[in-house]
N, C-alpha and C positions, 0 to 999 in steps of 0.2 A: 500140375497134372500132366501126365504123358499119355497121349492117346494114339491108338492105331486105327486109321481110317481105311476100311476095305472098299475097293471099287473094282470096276472092270476096265478093260483097255480103252474103250471109247470115252469114258467119263474121267479117266485118269488126269488129263490136263486141267479140267475144271476143278476137280477135288484138290489138286495140287495148288492151284491158285487160291481157292477158298481157304485152304488150311493156313496160308500165310496171314489171313485176316482174323483168325480166331485168336482172341486176346487171352493172355495168361494160360495158354496151353501149348505144350510142345507136341505138335501133331506130325505123325509120320503117315505116309500114304503108301498102301500096298496095292498094286494093281495085279489081280489074278488074270490068268490067261483065258479070259472069257470076254467076248466083245461087249455085251450089254449087261450091266451090273444087276438090273432089276430081274433078270431071267436066272440068276444063280439061285441055288438052294443053300440053306445053312449047312447042310451035310457036305455039299461040294466045298464050301468055304472052309469048314473044319478040316477036311482032308488036305487042303492046301496050305494050312497055316500051323497045324498041330506039331510039325517038326521044326518050326521056327523058334528062335530065341525070343520069348515073349515076356521074360520075368520082369523087365523094367517098366512094362506098361501097366497103367492104372485102369484103363478102360479100352474095350474094342467096340468101335461103332461100325455097324453094317449098313449097306444101303437100305432105305426104308422099305422098299418093295420086294426084297428077297423072300423066297418061299420058305416057310417053316418057322419053328420056334428056336430062337437063338440061345435058349437055355442049354442046349447040348454043347455049345461052344464054351459057355461059362463053366459048366461042369467038368469038361475035359481039360481046359486050360487053367482054371482057377482064377480067371480074370473076368471082372464084370463086363458083360456084353449086352449091348442094346441095339435096337434098330433106330437108325437115324431118320432124316427127313426124306420125303419122296423125291425132292429135287435137291441136287448137290449144292446149289447156291444157297439153300436155307440151312446148311450145317451149323452156322454159328448159333442158331436157335437152340440146338441140342445142348450146347455148352452153357448158354445163358440159363437154360432150364436146370441143368445139373448144378450150377452155381447157386441156384435158388432152392436147392434141396428137393426138386421135383423128381419123382421116380419114373423113369422111362420104361418102355415095354420091351420084352424079348419077342413079342408076337406082332404088335401093331406098330406102324410108323410113328415116329415122334409127333408128326403133324396132328395125328388123331388125338393123342394124349394131350398135347398143348391146346388144341382146339377145344377139347372137352373142359379143360381147366378154365380157359377164358370164358366159355359159355356158362359154366357154373358160377363164376365171379359175377358175370353180368346179371344172371338170374337172381342171385343173392342181393345184388344192389337194387334191382327193380323191386324185389319184395320189400326191401327196407324203405324204398321210396313210397310204395303203396301204403305202408304202415304209418309213415310220418307226414303224409300229404296234408295240406291245408284244404279242408273240405268246405265248398261253398254251400252245398245242400245235398240231400239225398233224394232220389226219385227212382227207386228200383236199383240205382247204382250211385256210387259216390261221384259227384262232379267236382273236380279240383278247382279252387279259385284261380290258381295259376299253375303252370307246369313247373316241374314234373309232378305227377304223371300226366298223360294225355288221354283223352277219350276219343275213339274212332266212331263216327256216325257214317252209315252207308245208306244212301237213298236208293230205293229200288224203282225201277222203271215204271211209270204210271200206266203203261200200256199192257203190263204183264198180267197173266192170269194168276189166281192164287196158287195153282200148281207150280208155275214157274217161279213165283215168289218163294215158295217153300224149298224148291230145289236150290235157289240162290243162297238162302239161309243156311242150308246144310253144307254148301260148298265153302262158305266164308265164316262160319260161326266161331272158328278158332281165333280170329284176329279182328272181329267186329264187336263193339260194345253195345251200340244201339242201332236198330234198323228203322229206317224212316219209310213208311208206306206212302208213296205219292199218288195224287190223283190229278188228272189233267185239268187245265183251266176250263171252267164251264162245266165240269162234272157235277152231276146232281143225282146221285143214286145212293140213298142212305143204306139200302140193303147191301150194296157192294162194299160200302165202307165197313159196315158191321162185320161182314163175312171175312174180309181180308185182315182186318185188325184182330178179330177174334182168333182166326186160325193161325195167324203169325204168333200171337201171344201164346197159343196152345203149344207151339213148338218149343217153348221154353226160353225165348229171347225177350229182351227189352225192346219195346216198340214205340215209335213216334209216328205222327201223322203230318203230312204236308198237303194242304189244300188251300184254295182261295175262297172257299165257302165257309163261313163261320158255323153254319148248320152242320156241315160235315166234320168240322173240327170238334164241335161239341159232342156229336154222335160218336166220333172216334175215341174221345176221352171216356164216354160212358162205357165203351166196349173194352177199355183198359189201356188206351194209349198213354204213355207217361210223358211224352214230349210233343210239343205242337210247333209246327213251322207254318207260317210266321205270324206273330202279332205285330201290327204296324199302326201307323197313325190313322188309318182308314177304318180298320175293323176292331180296334181294341174295346170299344164300348159294348159290342155284341158278345164279348167273351167274358164279361165280368162275372157272369153267373157260375163259371167254372174256374174262377181265378186261383182257387187253392186245390184243385183236383189234378193238376199237371204242371209240368215245367214249360215255360214258353220261351221261344227264341225271338228276341226283339230285333227286327230288321226293318229298314226304311222302305216304304212303298215308292217314295219319290227318289230320283237318282241324284238330285242336287242337294248339297249340304248334308250328306248322309250322317256324319258324326253328330251334327247338331240335332238332327231328328231323333237319333237313337238316345242321345243324352236327355233331351227334353221329355221324350216319351217314357223313358225308364222312370224318371222322377214322378211323372203322372201315375204310371202304373203302381209304383211303390206307395204313393198316397192313397191309392184306391184298394190296397190290400193284396196285390200280387206279390208273392214272396219268393217264387222260384223263377228267376229270369236269367237267360244267357244272352249276351249282347253280340250282335253281328253287324259290322259295317258294310257287308257285302263286297267281296273281292271283285274288282273289275278285270277284264281281259288285259293281256300284255299289249302295250302301245295304245291302249284305250282307257288309261287311268289306273293301271295297276299300282304304280308307285304311290299315287295319291291315296289309293285305298289303304295302303300300309300306314300312311300318315294319319288317316281317319281312325284306324284301329288304335294308334298310339294316343290320339286325343281322347278317345273313349276310355282307354285304360287309365290315363292320368286323371280324367274327370270323375270316373266311377270305379275306383280301385276295389270296391267291395263286391263287384259282380264278376262272374266268369265270362269269358269271351269265346265265340265260335267263329271259325273261318272256313268257308267252302272253297275247295281247291280246284273244282272242275273247270271253272272259268279260265284257269291258266293251263292245266294239263291237257284239256280237250282242245284248246284253241292255239296250240303250238305244235307244229308237225315235228315233234321230237319225242324220243322215248320217255315214258312217264316216270320211271323209277328215280332218275336223277332230279327231275322237277319236284317230285313229291318229297325227296330228301331235303332239298333246298327250302321248299315252302314250310316244311316242319321245323327246320332250323330257324326260319324267320318267325314262325309262330312262337317258338321258344323265346326268342329275344323280346317279342312284343307282349309276352305273358298270356298267349292264347292257348287254353288247354283243351278245347274241343275242335276237332277237325272233321269236316263233312266232305265225303267224296261220293262219286257214282262210278259204276263200272260199265263201260260200253266201248266196243272197238278196241283201240290201242290202250285205253285206260283200264282194261280188264286187269284184275289183280291190284288195282290201286289201293284197296283197303289193306291188303297184306303189306304193300310197299310203305304205306303210311305207318302201319303198326311197327314195322322194323325200324323205320326212320324215327319214330317216337321213342323207341328203345335207345337208339344212338344218342338222340338229343337229350333224353332224360338223364342218362348217365353223364353226358357232357356237362349239363347244367349243374349237376351235383358235384362233379369233379372240377368244374371251372376250367374246361379245356375244350379244344376243338373236337368235333365228332370224328375222330380218326384213331385207328389202332385200339379199338375198345373191345373187340371180341364179337362184335355184331356189325354187319355192313350191308350195303346194297350194291356191291360190285358184282354185276351180273354179266356184262358183255366185255368189260375191260379188266385187265389185271393191274393191281396197284404197283407192282414191281415188275419191270421188264428184265428178264434174265439175259445175260450177255450171250450173244449168239456164238456158236462154235467157230473157231478160226482155223479149221482144218483146211489145208490146201487141197483142193480137189484135182486129181490127175487122171488122165485117160478117160474122162467122162463123156457121156453121150448126151447131147442136147436134144430134148424131146419137144417137138412141135405138136400141133393139133393132130390127134390120132382118130381116124374114123373107125367106129366099131365094126367087128365082123359078126354077122348074125349067127346065132346058136341054133343048130338044128334040133336041139332038145326041147326048144320052146321059148316063151318069153314071160316076163314077170311084171305084175302090176303091184305097186306098193302104195299104201295109203294109211291114213290115221282114221280109225273107226272107234267111236265111243271111248276115246282116250287110250286106245291100244294101237300098236303097230301091226298092220295087217299086210301080208304078202300072199298074193295068189299066183301060182305058176301054172301057165297054160301049156301043157305038152301032151304027151301020150295020155296022161291022166291029169285032171285038174286037182291041184293041191292048194289048200288055203292054210296058212300058218298065222297065228295071232299071239302076241306076247308083249312084254314090256322091254325086253332086252334085244336090241338089234343084233348083237353078236350071236346070241343064242338062236335067234330065228334063222340067221344065215348058216349057222352050223347044222341046224336041223334040215335045212333045204339040201345042203350038199350030201347029207346022209341018204336022202331020199331020191335025189335026181342027179344024174350024171351030166352036169352042165360043164361048159368049157371054162378054162381058166380065166379067159378074158371076161366072160359073162359073170363069173363069180366075183371078180374085182368090181365090176359095175354094180352088181346087186348089193355087195357090201358097202360101197359108197353111198348108195341111195338109202339103204337101211339106216346108216349112220346119220344121214341128213334127217330122216324121219324121226329118229330118236331125239336129236337136238331140237327139232321143231316142236315136238311134243313137250320136252322139258321146259321150253321157253314160251309155250303156248302161242306159237306162230303157225301160220298156215304152211302146209306141206303140199307141194305139187311136184310129182315126179319129173325129173329132168330140168327143173327150174331152180336156180341158185337160191339158197336161203338168205343170203346177205349180199349187199352191195359192198364193194371194196372201200375202205376208209380213204385211201389215197392211191 
């Protein structure tokens, strides 16, 4: 295959270097007299190549972000034309795709097409996993004996009102399988139990109950709770009357010899007619028995292979001052190795969105288990703050440059701006001759609207654009945003 790679002046050295690494392709690079490749239009490109001798080329690859439909180039030249990747370093992916017979687009960057194909493959694999799973039992939902697949349980804060509980269910229902309504230790209000369980069930989700009171557990089951946390060596006799009306999570009350307690208690419960049991050794915090806990899970799995297992992740994610998504990914992988199919989490503070993180991690681990490979390059990931591949920095020699030190701002006589996040939106209020408040999802659009309405200084426009960008990033990552305060600390 002979390919013509179109680029701009600034990206030319990169594209030239990348072209050398594309296997089984004779690639020529043409740099047009335009500095930034992504700002070119397909019409501009056509005007600059239509008089060239192109007859020996099999394909023309444009920068992924150029404006317009590349079909006009294909129709004018008679040569297949597609948009490449957004980043020049990823150009080899274009030719990998073409060699696999994948049809790339004249409208969208190749990244979008390839990403869509990878996602479709993952979804198909996950559907097949669901169809072929080994089911331990059904209780409103199929509980896998072993992963894959996984089931995500989310425990809701015991202090929340029913209104707050319903809001949380609405926010997370796309990635949570079972909601656990918790009640504080010492809680003794059966009306509260009935109300919360009933209204949660009425919202259309599967519900469990977590209480230290057998009375409340029984009442919760009567109202429709399908799962009960926890049945243990202390309370099991009081729960015999509802043994076949719900699934019970078996967890030790005592912290010593946890696996022995679970194994022994499970055998007792089985003899008494409890048929739907999920076993939990209770994960200990890091540096306080976490590794021993994994060993306890392994013992239970080996001793009682006919039962599904559950592991709560919060004792790890909440008790390490590090971002939760990496820890949730690792814990899910460990669960996969141990044969633990049910994962329980809770969302508060820095562990908010943990249920989504575990759901995404469970997709990775499920596909990995089926394909017997590491959870990498699967088409689904939890790479949020770091990039998997570092592109080579430009090696352009800078000449006649000006070194910029700290620069104090000059006040703008037009007024001042306050930027904040309000109800999930970016809000900018400008206090000047008139007060103007702009609210939206796109920082760039808000900034453009402001400069249409207010004659602010160039320096002020730069500052406002910078802060709006910070606000959008904070909103997308669910971080706090405070004007004039950095979003992140430097890694090094």
